[in-house]
All heavy atoms as an XYZ file, in Angstrom:
707
protein
N       0.837     -1.174      0.000
C       0.000      0.000      0.000
C       0.886      1.243      0.000
O       1.824      1.349      0.752
C      -0.912     -0.010      1.212
C      -2.008      1.037      1.119
C      -2.939      0.872      2.300
N      -4.246      0.397      1.995
C      -5.190      1.101      1.415
N      -4.955      2.291      0.975
N      -6.379      0.619      1.243
N       0.538      2.189     -0.853
C       1.301      3.417     -0.984
C       1.030      4.319      0.219
O      -0.108      4.639      0.522
C       0.908      4.113     -2.280
C       1.715      5.350     -2.548
O       2.629      5.669     -1.805
N       1.376      6.047     -3.602
N       2.064      4.754      0.887
C       1.915      5.589      2.072
C       2.229      7.067      1.802
O       2.115      7.873      2.710
C       2.818      5.068      3.190
C       2.497      3.650      3.606
C       1.085      3.504      4.168
O       0.620      4.346      4.913
N       0.406      2.448      3.791
N       2.626      7.422      0.579
C       2.935      8.825      0.297
C       1.646      9.613      0.116
O       0.590      9.054     -0.155
C       3.788      8.966     -0.979
O       2.987      8.606     -2.100
C       5.024      8.110     -0.914
N       1.762     10.926      0.247
C       0.596     11.796      0.064
C       0.533     12.355     -1.348
O      -0.389     13.080     -1.681
C       0.633     12.912      1.095
C       0.630     12.368      2.498
C      -0.182     13.213      3.449
O      -0.824     14.179      3.010
O      -0.159     12.889      4.629
N       1.517     12.010     -2.169
C       1.542     12.478     -3.546
C       0.345     11.906     -4.304
O       0.031     10.723     -4.201
C       2.842     12.010     -4.199
C       3.018     12.456     -5.623
C       4.351     11.981     -6.176
O       5.359     12.050     -5.443
O       4.350     11.521     -7.319
N      -0.338     12.742     -5.073
C      -1.520     12.295     -5.811
C      -1.110     11.369     -6.948
O      -0.146     11.630     -7.669
C      -2.276     13.490     -6.367
C      -3.600     13.069     -6.997
C      -4.497     14.209     -7.219
N      -5.050     14.619     -5.933
C      -5.823     15.667     -5.768
N      -6.112     16.439     -6.781
N      -6.300     15.969     -4.594
N      -1.804     10.272     -7.106
C      -1.558      9.277     -8.157
C      -2.775      9.252     -9.083
O      -3.919      9.369     -8.634
C      -1.380      7.870     -7.567
C      -0.315      7.775     -6.508
C       1.056      7.926     -7.087
C       2.084      7.711     -5.988
N       3.376      8.161     -6.331
N      -2.524      9.090    -10.372
C      -3.599      9.094    -11.361
C      -3.604      7.777    -12.134
O      -2.557      7.313    -12.571
C      -3.398     10.238    -12.348
C      -3.536     11.580    -11.729
C      -2.536     12.332    -11.169
C      -4.732     12.330    -11.575
N      -3.050     13.497    -10.682
C      -4.393     13.534    -10.922
C      -6.062     12.106    -11.932
C      -5.332     14.507    -10.614
C      -6.997     13.084    -11.628
C      -6.639     14.260    -10.974
N      -4.791      7.209    -12.317
C      -5.001      6.088    -13.233
C      -5.689      6.676    -14.454
O      -6.779      7.237    -14.343
C      -5.900      5.018    -12.614
C      -5.378      4.341    -11.356
C      -6.453      3.429    -10.783
C      -4.134      3.545    -11.665
N      -5.065      6.579    -15.616
C      -5.594      7.187    -16.829
C      -5.973      6.084    -17.809
O      -5.148      5.237    -18.159
C      -4.560      8.144    -17.469
C      -5.121      8.763    -18.735
C      -4.152      9.216    -16.471
N      -7.233      6.095    -18.239
C      -7.741      5.147    -19.223
C      -8.110      5.945    -20.466
O      -8.984      6.798    -20.417
C      -8.975      4.404    -18.691
C      -8.700      3.628    -17.438
C      -8.918      4.191    -16.187
C      -8.228      2.332    -17.507
C      -8.662      3.479    -15.027
C      -7.967      1.611    -16.347
C      -8.187      2.188    -15.105
N      -7.447      5.663    -21.576
C      -7.668      6.391    -22.817
C      -8.012      5.387    -23.899
O      -7.197      4.548    -24.251
C      -6.406      7.177    -23.180
C      -6.584      8.030    -24.425
O      -7.726      8.175    -24.898
O      -5.578      8.539    -24.934
N      -9.214      5.466    -24.397
C      -9.626      4.558    -25.451
C     -11.117      4.335    -25.418
O     -11.839      4.959    -24.636
N     -11.600      3.441    -26.250
C     -13.046      3.207    -26.309
C     -13.576      2.576    -25.017
O     -12.886      1.803    -24.361
C     -13.219      2.254    -27.496
C     -11.877      1.659    -27.719
C     -10.860      2.616    -27.192
N     -14.776      2.971    -24.665
C     -15.439      2.397    -23.489
C     -16.102      1.097    -23.906
O     -16.869      1.062    -24.865
C     -16.491      3.374    -22.923
C     -17.332      2.711    -21.856
C     -15.810      4.602    -22.362
N     -15.795      0.030    -23.203
C     -16.430     -1.269    -23.421
C     -17.442     -1.476    -22.302
O     -17.148     -1.223    -21.136
C     -15.369     -2.362    -23.399
C     -15.969     -3.739    -23.550
O     -16.226     -4.142    -24.687
O     -16.189     -4.396    -22.509
N     -18.645     -1.920    -22.651
C     -19.719     -2.057    -21.664
C     -19.346     -2.958    -20.497
O     -19.755     -2.712    -19.365
C     -20.985     -2.582    -22.347
N     -18.529     -3.977    -20.728
C     -18.185     -4.917    -19.661
C     -17.176     -4.311    -18.695
O     -17.396     -4.269    -17.494
C     -17.641     -6.243    -20.250
C     -17.161     -7.162    -19.143
C     -18.714     -6.924    -21.082
N     -16.044     -3.817    -19.212
C     -15.024     -3.335    -18.274
C     -15.416     -2.040    -17.593
O     -15.051     -1.804    -16.444
C     -13.641     -3.258    -18.897
C     -13.371     -2.130    -19.859
C     -13.353     -2.205    -21.210
C     -13.037     -0.773    -19.532
N     -13.052     -0.980    -21.753
C     -12.853     -0.084    -20.738
C     -12.883     -0.077    -18.338
C     -12.527      1.267    -20.788
C     -12.560      1.269    -18.388
C     -12.383      1.924    -19.604
N     -16.189     -1.182    -18.253
C     -16.565      0.069    -17.610
C     -17.528     -0.186    -16.451
O     -17.471      0.492    -15.433
C     -17.135      1.094    -18.618
C     -17.140      2.508    -18.018
C     -18.527      0.707    -19.073
C     -15.806      3.086    -17.750
N     -18.378     -1.198    -16.557
C     -19.266     -1.539    -15.438
C     -18.469     -2.045    -14.249
O     -18.823     -1.787    -13.105
C     -20.297     -2.577    -15.871
C     -21.356     -2.041    -16.812
C     -22.145     -0.875    -16.233
O     -22.594     -0.954    -15.065
O     -22.307      0.124    -16.951
N     -17.373     -2.755    -14.520
C     -16.515     -3.230    -13.436
C     -15.797     -2.083    -12.730
O     -15.325     -2.238    -11.605
C     -15.492     -4.233    -13.960
C     -16.144     -5.528    -14.378
O     -17.181     -5.902    -13.865
N     -15.539     -6.206    -15.330
N     -15.718     -0.936    -13.364
C     -15.059      0.224    -12.771
C     -15.983      1.013    -11.846
O     -15.544      1.917    -11.151
C     -14.535      1.151    -13.872
C     -13.432      0.562    -14.709
S     -11.940      0.254    -13.770
C     -11.421      1.918    -13.445
N     -17.271      0.679    -11.821
C     -18.216      1.444    -10.999
C     -17.823      1.493     -9.525
O     -17.964      2.524     -8.883
C     -19.634      0.900    -11.151
C     -20.275      1.332    -12.448
O     -19.775      2.215    -13.132
N     -21.379      0.707    -12.793
N     -17.326      0.397     -8.976
C     -16.941      0.394     -7.562
C     -15.683      1.220     -7.318
O     -15.463      1.689     -6.207
C     -16.724     -1.036     -7.032
O     -15.750     -1.694     -7.833
C     -18.023     -1.818     -7.023
N     -14.872      1.421     -8.354
C     -13.707      2.294     -8.228
C     -14.165      3.753     -8.217
O     -13.620      4.586     -7.506
C     -12.703      2.059     -9.386
C     -11.582      3.074     -9.368
C     -12.153      0.650     -9.313
N     -15.203      4.043     -8.995
C     -15.650      5.419     -9.149
C     -16.638      5.871     -8.076
O     -16.941      7.046     -7.993
C     -16.269      5.600    -10.532
C     -15.256      5.435    -11.644
S     -15.918      5.745    -13.267
C     -16.763      4.208    -13.589
N     -17.149      4.969     -7.255
C     -18.060      5.406     -6.197
C     -17.299      5.603     -4.892
O     -16.071      5.559     -4.853
C     -19.251      4.454     -6.037
C     -18.873      3.077     -5.540
O     -17.758      2.882     -5.054
O     -19.733      2.181     -5.646
N     -18.004      5.836     -3.815
C     -17.347      6.157     -2.546
C     -16.521      5.002     -1.980
O     -15.652      5.212     -1.136
C     -18.371      6.628     -1.501
C     -19.385      5.597     -1.090
C     -20.585      5.488     -2.023
O     -20.709      6.294     -2.960
O     -21.383      4.575     -1.824
N     -16.754      3.763     -2.430
C     -15.966      2.625     -1.946
C     -14.519      2.674     -2.425
O     -13.615      2.234     -1.729
C     -16.592      1.303     -2.404
C     -17.933      1.073     -1.796
O     -18.163      1.378     -0.635
N     -18.853      0.546     -2.583
N     -14.309      3.173     -3.642
C     -12.987      3.250     -4.269
C     -12.247      1.916     -4.185
O     -11.094      1.847     -3.778
C     -12.172      4.379     -3.661
C     -12.745      5.754     -3.981
C     -11.873      6.862     -3.453
C     -10.705      6.986     -4.392
N      -9.880      8.168     -4.145
N     -12.952      0.840     -4.569
C     -12.351     -0.490     -4.564
C     -12.586     -1.145     -5.919
O     -13.688     -1.105     -6.461
C     -12.975     -1.357     -3.480
C     -12.667     -0.867     -2.090
C     -13.300     -1.747     -1.042
C     -12.966     -1.228      0.347
N     -13.573     -2.025      1.388
N     -11.547     -1.757     -6.439
C     -11.655     -2.506     -7.684
C     -11.929     -3.956     -7.332
O     -11.132     -4.598     -6.649
C     -10.360     -2.387     -8.497
C     -10.308     -3.175     -9.799
C     -11.414     -2.727    -10.754
C      -8.945     -3.022    -10.454
N     -13.071     -4.460     -7.761
C     -13.459     -5.849     -7.493
C     -13.169     -6.676     -8.739
O     -13.812     -6.505     -9.769
C     -14.938     -5.921     -7.127
S     -15.359     -4.945     -5.679
N     -12.204     -7.574     -8.651
C     -11.813     -8.401     -9.787
C     -12.700     -9.632     -9.904
O     -13.321    -10.061     -8.926
C     -10.348     -8.820     -9.634
C      -9.336     -7.684     -9.494
C      -7.944     -8.248     -9.280
C      -9.373     -6.781    -10.702
N     -12.742    -10.211    -11.102
C     -13.542    -11.424    -11.328
C     -13.077    -12.581    -10.456
O     -13.852    -13.471    -10.129
C     -13.482    -11.837    -12.800
C     -14.271    -10.901    -13.679
O     -15.172    -10.209    -13.211
N     -13.942    -10.874    -14.957
N     -11.811    -12.582    -10.056
C     -11.266    -13.647     -9.216
C     -11.772    -13.553     -7.777
O     -11.538    -14.451     -6.978
C      -9.741    -13.571     -9.212
O      -9.321    -12.365     -8.587
N     -12.436    -12.443     -7.441
C     -12.901    -12.227     -6.080
C     -11.970    -11.339     -5.279
O     -12.304    -10.903     -4.178
N     -10.789    -11.068     -5.840
C      -9.843    -10.186     -5.156
C     -10.360     -8.747     -5.193
O     -10.944     -8.304     -6.176
C      -8.483    -10.263     -5.842
C      -7.414     -9.464     -5.157
C      -6.053     -9.602     -5.841
O      -5.949    -10.317     -6.854
O      -5.112     -8.980     -5.348
N     -10.149     -8.009     -4.117
C     -10.563     -6.615     -4.027
C      -9.328     -5.763     -3.791
O      -8.558     -6.013     -2.868
C     -11.582     -6.407     -2.894
C     -12.845     -7.224     -3.188
C     -11.910     -4.940     -2.723
C     -13.851     -7.220     -2.056
N      -9.135     -4.783     -4.643
C      -8.005     -3.879     -4.531
C      -8.535     -2.504     -4.156
O      -9.286     -1.893     -4.919
C      -7.212     -3.800     -5.850
C      -6.704     -5.188     -6.243
C      -6.064     -2.800     -5.736
C      -6.099     -5.255     -7.622
N      -8.161     -2.027     -2.965
C      -8.616     -0.719     -2.502
C      -7.678      0.367     -3.012
O      -6.459      0.223     -2.958
C      -8.666     -0.692     -0.984
N      -8.264      1.430     -3.515
C      -7.470      2.584     -3.919
C      -7.209      3.437     -2.688
O      -8.048      3.539     -1.806
C      -8.222      3.401     -4.969
C      -8.365      2.701     -6.298
S      -9.315      3.649     -7.499
C      -8.463      5.193     -7.556
N      -6.029      4.053     -2.637
C      -5.738      4.930     -1.517
C      -6.452      6.270     -1.722
O      -6.912      6.590     -2.822
C      -4.234      5.128     -1.368
O      -3.695      5.664     -2.551
N      -6.542      7.048     -0.679
C      -7.284      8.311     -0.715
C      -6.697      9.318     -1.698
O      -7.401     10.202     -2.173
C      -7.325      8.910      0.684
N      -5.422      9.178     -2.024
C      -4.787     10.122     -2.935
C      -4.834      9.680     -4.401
O      -4.237     10.321     -5.250
C      -3.339     10.386     -2.505
C      -2.498      9.134     -2.523
O      -3.002      8.039     -2.312
N      -1.217      9.285     -2.757
N      -5.544      8.619     -4.709
C      -5.630      8.127     -6.083
C      -6.877      8.663     -6.771
O      -7.948      8.746     -6.173
C      -5.631      6.601     -6.118
C      -4.316      6.010     -5.668
S      -4.297      4.217     -5.717
C      -4.156      3.949     -7.471
N      -6.718      9.040     -8.039
C      -7.807      9.553     -8.860
C      -7.811      8.819    -10.190
O      -6.791      8.285    -10.613
C      -7.636     11.049     -9.130
C      -7.524     11.917     -7.899
C      -8.872     11.999     -7.183
N      -8.825     12.937     -6.083
C      -8.549     12.604     -4.826
N      -8.245     11.369     -4.523
N      -8.564     13.518     -3.881
N      -8.948      8.823    -10.872
C      -9.036      8.208    -12.195
C      -9.486      9.235    -13.223
O     -10.259     10.136    -12.916
C     -10.023      7.026    -12.228
O     -11.308      7.482    -11.826
C      -9.581      5.896    -11.345
N      -8.986      9.074    -14.424
C      -9.441      9.841    -15.574
C      -9.738      8.828    -16.669
O      -8.914      7.965    -16.970
C      -8.367     10.827    -16.078
C      -8.133     11.926    -15.052
C      -8.789     11.435    -17.414
C      -7.071     12.920    -15.467
N     -10.917      8.932    -17.247
C     -11.292      8.087    -18.380
C     -11.516      9.028    -19.556
O     -12.351      9.925    -19.483
C     -12.554      7.268    -18.077
C     -12.313      6.400    -16.841
C     -12.948      6.419    -19.283
C     -13.553      5.682    -16.339
N     -10.762      8.835    -20.623
C     -10.836      9.711    -21.779
C     -11.339      8.924    -22.994
O     -10.553      8.493    -23.842
C      -9.460     10.319    -22.073
C      -9.490     11.339    -23.153
C      -8.110     11.910    -23.442
O      -7.157     11.600    -22.725
O      -8.015     12.645    -24.418
N     -12.649      8.710    -23.085
C     -13.203      7.954    -24.213
C     -13.594      8.872    -25.363
O     -13.729     10.087    -25.186
C     -14.456      7.318    -23.609
C     -14.936      8.355    -22.646
C     -13.679      8.980    -22.080
N     -13.795      8.276    -26.523
C     -14.316      9.034    -27.656
C     -15.801      9.334    -27.436
O     -16.284     10.401    -27.768
C     -14.122      8.246    -28.962
C     -14.602      8.994    -30.187
S     -13.683     10.508    -30.469
C     -12.353      9.898    -31.446
N     -16.501      8.362    -26.840
C     -17.916      8.557    -26.515
C     -18.283      7.649    -25.352
O     -17.480      6.825    -24.930
C     -18.821      8.276    -27.720
C     -18.700      6.843    -28.223
O     -18.906      5.898    -27.428
O     -18.411      6.651    -29.415
N     -19.473      7.810    -24.808
C     -19.946      6.980    -23.700
C     -21.237      6.257    -24.093
O     -22.087      5.994    -23.260
C     -20.133      7.814    -22.411
C     -18.797      8.250    -21.863
C     -21.034      9.008    -22.646
N     -21.326      5.926    -25.366
C     -22.537      5.323    -25.929
C     -22.963      4.043    -25.205
O     -24.138      3.817    -24.985
C     -22.311      5.030    -27.415
C     -23.533      4.527    -28.139
C     -23.261      4.362    -29.624
O     -22.424      5.098    -30.170
O     -23.891      3.488    -30.216
N     -22.018      3.188    -24.813
C     -22.366      1.910    -24.193
C     -22.317      1.946    -22.667
O     -22.575      0.949    -22.019
C     -21.478      0.756    -24.720
C     -21.661      0.560    -26.217
C     -20.020      1.001    -24.383
N     -21.973      3.095    -22.101
C     -21.913      3.204    -20.639
C     -23.329      3.314    -20.078
O     -24.201      3.951    -20.659
C     -21.097      4.421    -20.233
N     -23.546      2.698    -18.928
C     -24.872      2.720    -18.305
C     -25.084      4.036    -17.560
O     -24.130      4.754    -17.242
C     -24.991      1.557    -17.318
O     -24.169      1.803    -16.193
N     -26.331      4.355    -17.237
C     -26.594      5.538    -16.409
C     -25.860      5.489    -15.068
O     -25.442      6.517    -14.549
C     -28.108      5.505    -16.216
C     -28.622      4.794    -17.431
C     -27.567      3.751    -17.724
N     -25.687      4.289    -14.506
C     -24.958      4.156    -13.239
C     -23.513      4.612    -13.392
O     -22.962      5.273    -12.509
C     -25.002      2.706    -12.756
N     -22.897      4.288    -14.503
C     -21.515      4.708    -14.753
C     -21.447      6.211    -14.997
O     -20.584      6.897    -14.444
C     -20.934      3.949    -15.958
O     -20.961      2.553    -15.671
C     -19.514      4.376    -16.253
N     -22.355      6.715    -15.797
C     -22.364      8.142    -16.114
C     -22.543      8.975    -14.845
O     -21.884      9.993    -14.651
C     -23.482      8.477    -17.123
C     -23.255      7.735    -18.451
C     -23.585      9.974    -17.360
C     -21.993      8.064    -19.170
N     -23.409      8.512    -13.944
C     -23.691      9.287    -12.734
C     -22.511      9.342    -11.771
O     -22.473     10.191    -10.889
C     -24.917      8.718    -12.022
O     -24.633      7.445    -11.470
N     -21.534      8.464    -11.929
C     -20.363      8.451    -11.053
C     -19.228      9.343    -11.573
O     -18.174      9.407    -10.976
C     -19.843      7.019    -10.910
C     -20.726      6.141    -10.066
C     -20.220      4.711    -10.097
N     -20.815      3.899     -9.072
C     -21.977      3.271     -9.178
N     -22.692      3.400    -10.289
N     -22.436      2.527     -8.194
N     -19.448      9.991    -12.688
C     -18.384     10.754    -13.343
C     -18.743     12.218    -13.486
O     -19.895     12.577    -13.645
C     -18.135     10.193    -14.755
C     -17.443      8.873    -14.710
O     -16.248      8.809    -14.512
N     -18.184      7.800    -14.882
N     -17.726     13.037    -13.467
C     -17.868     14.411    -13.915
C     -17.506     14.426    -15.389
O     -16.498     13.855    -15.777
N     -18.329     15.012    -16.195
C     -18.096     15.000    -17.640
C     -17.615     16.361    -18.117
O     -18.121     17.393    -17.700
C     -19.396     14.683    -18.399
C     -19.967     13.342    -18.095
S     -18.979     12.103    -18.903
C     -19.815     10.644    -18.371
N     -16.609     16.324    -18.979
C     -16.124     17.516    -19.658
C     -16.137     17.182    -21.137
O     -15.546     16.191    -21.555
C     -14.696     17.892    -19.212
C     -14.199     19.108    -19.967
C     -14.661     18.122    -17.713
N     -16.822     18.004    -21.926
C     -16.916     17.761    -23.362
C     -16.161     18.852    -24.109
O     -16.313     20.034    -23.815
C     -18.381     17.753    -23.820
C     -18.533     17.594    -25.299
C     -18.369     16.352    -25.892
C     -18.806     18.684    -26.101
C     -18.487     16.199    -27.262
C     -18.928     18.542    -27.477
C     -18.766     17.307    -28.046
N     -15.332     18.452    -25.059
C     -14.616     19.390    -25.904
C     -15.039     19.163    -27.343
O     -15.056     18.026    -27.819
C     -13.100     19.172    -25.822
C     -12.502     19.557    -24.506
C     -12.214     18.595    -23.555
C     -12.228     20.882    -24.226
C     -11.651     18.949    -22.343
C     -11.670     21.244    -23.022
C     -11.384     20.289    -22.070
N     -15.358     20.229    -28.042
C     -15.607     20.125    -29.472
C     -14.309     19.686    -30.141
O     -13.220     20.139    -29.743
C     -16.035     21.484    -30.046
C     -17.397     21.942    -29.596
C     -18.521     21.169    -30.257
O     -18.284     20.444    -31.247
O     -19.652     21.286    -29.769
N     -14.391     18.796    -31.124
C     -13.161     18.290    -31.751
C     -12.225     19.381    -32.271
O     -11.009     19.253    -32.187
C     -13.679     17.419    -32.891
C     -15.027     16.976    -32.420
C     -15.581     18.137    -31.636
N     -12.765     20.487    -32.770
C     -11.894     21.535    -33.312
C     -11.146     22.300    -32.220
O     -10.228     23.051    -32.514
C     -12.696     22.501    -34.194
C     -13.643     23.377    -33.442
N     -14.897     22.951    -33.067
C     -13.506     24.637    -32.977
C     -15.504     23.925    -32.408
N     -14.686     24.959    -32.332
N     -11.520     22.098    -30.951
C     -10.818     22.765    -29.846
C      -9.708     21.915    -29.251
O      -8.980     22.386    -28.377
C     -11.811     23.133    -28.737
C     -12.861     24.166    -29.098
C     -13.802     24.382    -27.942
C     -12.212     25.473    -29.515
N      -9.563     20.697    -29.696
C      -8.529     19.822    -29.162
C      -7.165     20.273    -29.679
O      -7.039     20.791    -30.766
C      -8.791     18.365    -29.563
C     -10.112     17.834    -29.056
S     -10.315     17.975    -27.282
C      -9.163     16.758    -26.727
N      -6.156     20.078    -28.894
C      -4.815     20.504    -29.260
C      -4.520     21.884    -28.708
O      -5.198     22.368    -27.811
N      -3.524     22.526    -29.240
C      -3.105     23.820    -28.722
C      -3.119     24.918    -29.772
O      -2.928     26.089    -29.454
C      -1.699     23.712    -28.129
C      -0.662     23.287    -29.136
C      -0.008     24.226    -29.899
C      -0.377     21.945    -29.318
C       0.939     23.840    -30.834
C       0.565     21.546    -30.248
C       1.230     22.497    -31.008
N      -3.352     24.582    -31.040
C      -3.272     25.581    -32.107
C      -4.262     26.716    -31.892
O      -3.944     27.881    -32.116
C      -3.498     24.928    -33.474
C      -3.230     25.868    -34.637
C      -1.785     26.348    -34.664
O      -0.862     25.566    -34.530
N      -1.590     27.646    -34.822
N      -5.459     26.430    -31.410
C      -6.453     27.495    -31.201
C      -6.002     28.483    -30.125
O      -6.328     29.672    -30.190
C      -7.815     26.901    -30.853
C      -7.869     26.222    -29.522
N      -7.333     24.983    -29.314
C      -8.351     26.634    -28.331
C      -7.499     24.648    -28.040
N      -8.112     25.628    -27.420
N      -5.208     28.042    -29.172
C      -4.673     28.945    -28.142
C      -3.617     29.847    -28.763
O      -3.603     31.069    -28.533
C      -4.096     28.144    -26.962
C      -5.215     27.347    -26.290
C      -3.397     29.063    -25.965
C      -4.739     26.353    -25.258
N      -2.735     29.271    -29.562
C      -1.702     30.063    -30.220
C      -2.303     31.099    -31.163
O      -1.829     32.242    -31.252
C      -0.741     29.162    -30.989
C       0.126     28.220    -30.147
C       0.957     27.327    -31.053
C       0.994     29.005    -29.192
N      -3.395     30.725    -31.843
C      -4.044     31.651    -32.763
C      -4.590     32.875    -32.030
O      -4.583     33.981    -32.550
C      -5.178     30.951    -33.516
C      -4.668     29.905    -34.490
O      -3.465     29.927    -34.821
O      -5.479     29.050    -34.898
N      -5.061     32.692    -30.799
C      -5.600     33.812    -30.025
C      -4.495     34.698    -29.456
O      -4.677     35.896    -29.282
C      -6.471     33.300    -28.879
C      -7.782     32.761    -29.373
C      -8.659     32.414    -28.229
N      -9.906     31.857    -28.733
C     -10.847     31.358    -27.982
N     -10.693     31.309    -26.686
N     -11.953     30.888    -28.509
N      -3.373     34.107    -29.119
C      -2.272     34.875    -28.509
C      -1.533     35.700    -29.562
O      -1.193     36.861    -29.343
C      -1.291     33.939    -27.785
C      -1.994     33.292    -26.591
C      -0.051     34.680    -27.325
C      -1.179     32.214    -25.898
N      -1.277     35.093    -30.701
C      -0.453     35.754    -31.725
C      -1.345     36.236    -32.803
O      -1.522     36.271    -33.798
C       0.629     34.814    -32.249
C       1.539     34.334    -31.156
C       1.454     33.046    -30.648
C       2.476     35.199    -30.587
C       2.306     32.611    -29.646
C       3.310     34.772    -29.583
C       3.239     33.476    -29.117
């Protein structure tokens, strides 16, 4: 178990699959525990956070959506070129 106070991030980048994202619900709720199919339970420490960066959440259930804060970016705003265009 990690005893440092430094914040740790778990980053998931890619398509959301209905099966694995449902298994993440216990990580994203107040329990903050990952329950594996083997029956093993892995508790996240208080300083751990998750970021899920999917293209869409089409197959995610309402239970999964309700456990997340959502930030939506229009595709043309991704990257840094639009910031440079405003500065210069």
